[in-house]
N, C-alpha and C positions, 0 to 999 in steps of 0.2 A: 296858695294852686292849686284845684284840684288835684285829686288823688298821690299828689305829690311832687315835689321839684324833679325828681327822677322818673317821670312816669315812661315815659318814651326809651329808656335807657333796658328799663326793667325789661322791656316788652323789647326788645330787641333783644336780650339775652333768653328772654325765654322761647323767643321764635325761631333764634336761631341756636340753640340747645336743641332743640325737641325736633327742627331741623335733620341737624347733624344726627344725632342717637337714632329717628327713625332709619334715613338714607343705609345707613349702616347695618340697624337692624337687620333690615331689608333684604343685604349682604349676605349679610353673616345666616339668616333663619328666614327665608322664603316660605311660604303658607305650605303647610304638611298637605294638601288635597286643591288641584283646580276647582273651584267655586262652578266656573262656567267659560264657553270657550272665548270670552272676551279678553277675560284674564290674562295675564303674562304667565307662563308657568313661573320665571324665576325675574327679576329685578335685571333691565340696562348698566351692567357694569359701568360704562364709560359716563353716560347720563346721572348713576346714581352716588358715584364718584364726586363729580363736580356738584352736584348739587350739596353734599355733604362736607365738602373744604370749602362752601361758600355758608354754611349754615355757621360750623365751626368759625371762621373768620367773624361773621360777625356776631355770634356769641366772645369770643376771647376780646372783640374789640368794645363789645358792651361792659365785659369785666374790668378791666382796664379802664375804663371812663370810668363806670361808679367806685372804684380804687381811688384811682387818683384824685379822684374828690372834683 
């Protein structure tokens, strides 16, 4: 198979991890200054937490799939 047997699992792990880490960092450390009037000063808490949880679930699922073989 092109690029390995577990390509989709590796991609889910990478995207899920990025989704989780990016959203948590958006909550923990918002931008120091606002670039323009259209951008929010801080991330919406509920939506950001939901997206971080979805990313974490995807990353854990992919990791377990890789370890289980």
